[in-house]
Each structure stands twice: as structure tokens, then as C-alpha cells.
Backbone bond lengths (Angstrom), bond angles and torsions (degrees), N, CA, C in turn:
res aa  C-N    CA-C-N  psi(-1)  N-CA   C-N-CA  omega(-1)  CA-C   N-CA-C  phi
1 D - - - 1.456 - - 1.537 110.71 -
2 S 1.322 116.30 -42.30 1.465 120.73 179.89 1.530 110.67 -64.89
3 C 1.319 117.27 -43.16 1.477 120.72 178.49 1.514 110.84 -62.69
4 A 1.322 116.81 -41.03 1.469 120.62 -179.76 1.523 110.64 -63.56
5 R 1.342 117.21 -38.46 1.471 120.16 178.38 1.522 111.22 -66.01
6 V 1.343 116.53 -41.87 1.470 120.16 179.04 1.520 110.05 -62.62
7 I 1.315 117.46 -44.19 1.463 120.86 -179.66 1.531 110.27 -63.08
8 A 1.322 116.77 -45.45 1.470 120.57 -179.76 1.523 110.88 -63.18
9 N 1.330 117.13 -44.77 1.470 120.59 -178.83 1.525 111.50 -70.03
10 R 1.329 117.25 -34.59 1.468 120.16 176.53 1.532 109.57 -63.38
11 T 1.318 116.67 -42.29 1.464 121.03 178.22 1.521 110.70 -64.06
12 L 1.329 116.99 -45.73 1.465 121.99 178.48 1.526 111.01 -59.13
13 M 1.328 116.06 -47.10 1.453 120.88 -178.80 1.529 111.17 -65.90
14 T 1.313 117.26 -42.55 1.463 121.24 179.58 1.522 110.71 -60.83
15 R 1.317 117.27 -45.00 1.472 120.42 178.73 1.527 111.29 -62.19
16 G 1.328 116.61 -41.05 1.464 120.37 178.31 1.516 111.99 -64.53
17 L 1.329 116.61 -41.59 1.462 120.41 178.70 1.534 111.01 -65.99
18 E 1.313 116.45 -43.91 1.459 119.96 179.92 1.529 111.18 -64.24
19 A 1.310 117.41 -34.55 1.466 120.74 177.54 1.526 111.22 -64.12
20 L 1.332 117.03 -25.30 1.464 121.68 177.79 1.531 112.08 -89.41
21 G 1.326 117.26 1.85 1.456 120.94 178.64 1.511 114.89 96.88
22 F 1.325 118.41 5.44 1.458 121.59 179.27 1.519 110.90 -74.13
23 V 1.317 115.36 148.23 1.456 122.85 169.03 1.520 105.31 -96.91
24 V 1.323 116.74 121.25 1.463 121.34 -178.35 1.520 108.03 -114.97
25 L 1.333 116.33 122.73 1.455 119.72 179.04 1.526 109.70 -71.22
26 P 1.338 117.69 146.43 1.463 120.20 177.64 1.523 110.67 -57.96
27 S 1.329 116.35 140.46 1.454 120.78 -176.76 1.524 110.77 -144.27
28 S 1.316 114.92 139.95 1.465 122.03 171.20 1.521 109.23 -116.68
29 A 1.316 116.53 12.85 1.460 122.46 -176.53 1.528 110.43 -102.91
30 N 1.325 115.64 -172.22 1.466 120.54 178.16 1.529 111.27 -92.55
31 F 1.335 116.14 22.92 1.462 121.40 176.50 1.522 108.68 -151.45
32 V 1.339 114.66 165.17 1.466 120.93 174.23 1.513 108.94 -130.65
33 F 1.327 115.51 154.91 1.458 122.17 168.95 1.518 106.14 -104.59
34 A 1.325 116.52 127.42 1.460 120.79 -178.02 1.520 109.78 -138.19
35 R 1.326 114.79 146.10 1.473 120.48 175.89 1.518 107.97 -139.48
36 H 1.327 114.66 153.88 1.465 120.21 175.92 1.522 107.24 -110.44
37 P 1.334 117.86 131.23 1.467 119.48 -175.96 1.527 114.59 -64.43
38 D 1.335 117.13 -20.32 1.463 119.82 -176.16 1.526 114.10 -107.84
39 H 1.328 117.82 0.84 1.460 119.91 -175.47 1.521 110.92 -135.75
40 D 1.307 114.95 139.43 1.456 123.04 179.67 1.531 110.79 -70.41
41 G 1.333 116.54 139.45 1.458 121.37 -179.85 1.518 113.10 -59.48
42 A 1.327 117.52 -40.95 1.466 120.41 -179.79 1.521 111.08 -65.31
43 M 1.326 117.15 -37.90 1.465 120.69 178.65 1.529 110.93 -66.46
44 L 1.327 116.58 -42.50 1.464 120.68 177.61 1.529 110.60 -62.92
45 F 1.325 116.31 -42.77 1.460 121.67 177.71 1.526 110.92 -57.64
46 K 1.337 116.00 -47.45 1.461 120.01 -179.47 1.528 111.09 -65.16
47 G 1.321 117.23 -42.61 1.457 120.49 178.99 1.521 112.30 -61.03
48 L 1.325 116.30 -39.26 1.464 119.85 177.06 1.528 110.92 -68.89
49 R 1.319 116.18 -43.71 1.465 119.93 179.54 1.524 110.90 -60.16
50 D 1.322 117.05 -39.31 1.464 121.14 178.05 1.529 111.52 -63.16
51 R 1.335 116.34 -22.21 1.468 121.48 178.93 1.537 111.28 -101.56
52 A 1.332 116.45 14.59 1.469 123.63 178.81 1.525 112.96 63.16
53 V 1.347 115.95 31.75 1.465 121.48 174.05 1.525 106.05 -112.18
54 L 1.327 116.00 117.97 1.458 120.31 -174.12 1.520 111.32 -101.53
55 V 1.321 115.37 125.97 1.454 124.16 173.97 1.526 106.34 -133.87
56 R 1.322 117.08 178.00 1.464 120.23 178.08 1.531 109.36 -107.47
57 H 1.314 115.67 142.98 1.460 122.50 172.59 1.517 106.76 -134.47
58 F 1.326 116.00 129.84 1.459 121.31 -179.81 1.524 108.58 -113.01
59 N 1.304 116.70 119.55 1.454 122.31 179.86 1.528 109.05 -84.52
60 K 1.326 114.89 66.06 1.466 122.36 -177.50 1.529 108.84 -127.68
61 P 1.325 116.36 149.30 1.464 118.83 177.13 1.530 110.87 -53.83
62 R 1.320 116.09 145.41 1.466 126.56 177.69 1.526 113.87 76.82
63 I 1.335 119.29 -23.97 1.475 119.19 -179.39 1.524 112.53 -123.40
64 D 1.331 118.48 6.88 1.461 120.42 -175.30 1.523 113.49 -69.92
65 R 1.332 118.83 -16.30 1.471 121.34 176.95 1.528 111.82 -88.48
66 F 1.330 116.96 -8.91 1.452 122.06 -174.88 1.524 113.09 -96.44
67 L 1.318 114.68 154.59 1.451 123.08 167.19 1.517 107.02 -110.79
68 R 1.310 116.38 141.30 1.465 121.39 172.29 1.520 105.26 -100.51
69 I 1.316 116.70 115.29 1.458 121.72 -172.70 1.520 109.00 -117.30
70 T 1.325 115.93 116.89 1.456 121.30 177.54 1.517 109.73 -76.25
71 V 1.319 115.87 138.77 1.465 121.53 177.38 1.520 108.40 -72.74
72 G 1.319 116.50 127.50 1.462 121.67 179.38 1.513 111.16 -116.12
73 T 1.306 114.99 -152.35 1.461 121.49 177.97 1.523 109.73 -74.29
74 D 1.331 116.04 171.70 1.466 120.06 175.65 1.518 110.79 -53.67
75 E 1.326 115.89 -47.18 1.465 121.45 -177.08 1.530 111.33 -64.65
76 Q 1.325 117.08 -40.49 1.456 120.51 180.00 1.522 111.28 -66.81
77 C 1.324 117.19 -41.67 1.470 120.70 179.28 1.521 110.59 -65.73
78 T 1.319 116.77 -42.02 1.463 120.71 177.71 1.523 110.24 -64.90
79 G 1.334 117.49 -42.09 1.461 121.77 178.28 1.521 112.16 -62.18
80 L 1.321 117.41 -39.61 1.459 121.90 177.55 1.522 110.30 -61.30
81 V 1.324 116.74 -49.22 1.465 120.58 -178.48 1.525 110.46 -63.25
82 E 1.319 117.41 -40.85 1.471 120.43 179.05 1.531 110.88 -65.09
83 A 1.328 117.75 -41.09 1.462 120.77 178.07 1.526 110.25 -63.25
84 L 1.321 117.27 -42.82 1.462 120.26 178.60 1.526 111.20 -67.15
85 R 1.310 117.88 -33.33 1.476 120.77 175.95 1.532 109.73 -59.59
86 E 1.335 117.53 -40.22 1.461 121.42 178.17 1.539 110.92 -66.24
87 I 1.307 116.55 -37.75 1.463 121.36 -175.07 1.523 112.14 -75.21
88 V 1.326 116.41 -44.83 1.482 118.99 -176.13 1.516 109.78 -90.10
């Protein structure tokens, strides 16, 4: 049941991110890597943090434009997408 919820929420979150223009790497895990072609990863990270939405950002070559986003509950995934809608 827990795995099914993670898969469903990952799909929901991925679709929401892609609708906002994000590139989401394929994932079979409980997280996704996503980047927006027009916005810096560090800026997105800060904008989310300012809205009390916590994700990971790694300031490392090749992944510095990406956010690592853990799959949460329905409400958390919806809240993440809504916060990013405000930012982008």
C-alpha cells in the first residue's frame, strides 16, 4: 500500500512539474530530480524554502540546476506544485 501511494504521488507530482515546464528525470525511487530551463536551481530552492517547502539542492557540477524532490503525501505534492507555480 505504501509503495502504491509513493508511485501514485510521484506520477501526480511529475505531471504537475512538467505542466509548469520542468524537465523531470525518470525515477523509480521515492524522489525525482527536476530542473526548469528558465530558472536557476538555487533560486527555486530559495523560493521554496521561503514558502516553507523543503527540497534538496546540490551546488555541484552537472546537478546544480536540479532540485531533488522527495515524494510526499497528496497534500505535500500539491503544495509543492502550487508553490512552484507562484515562483515560475
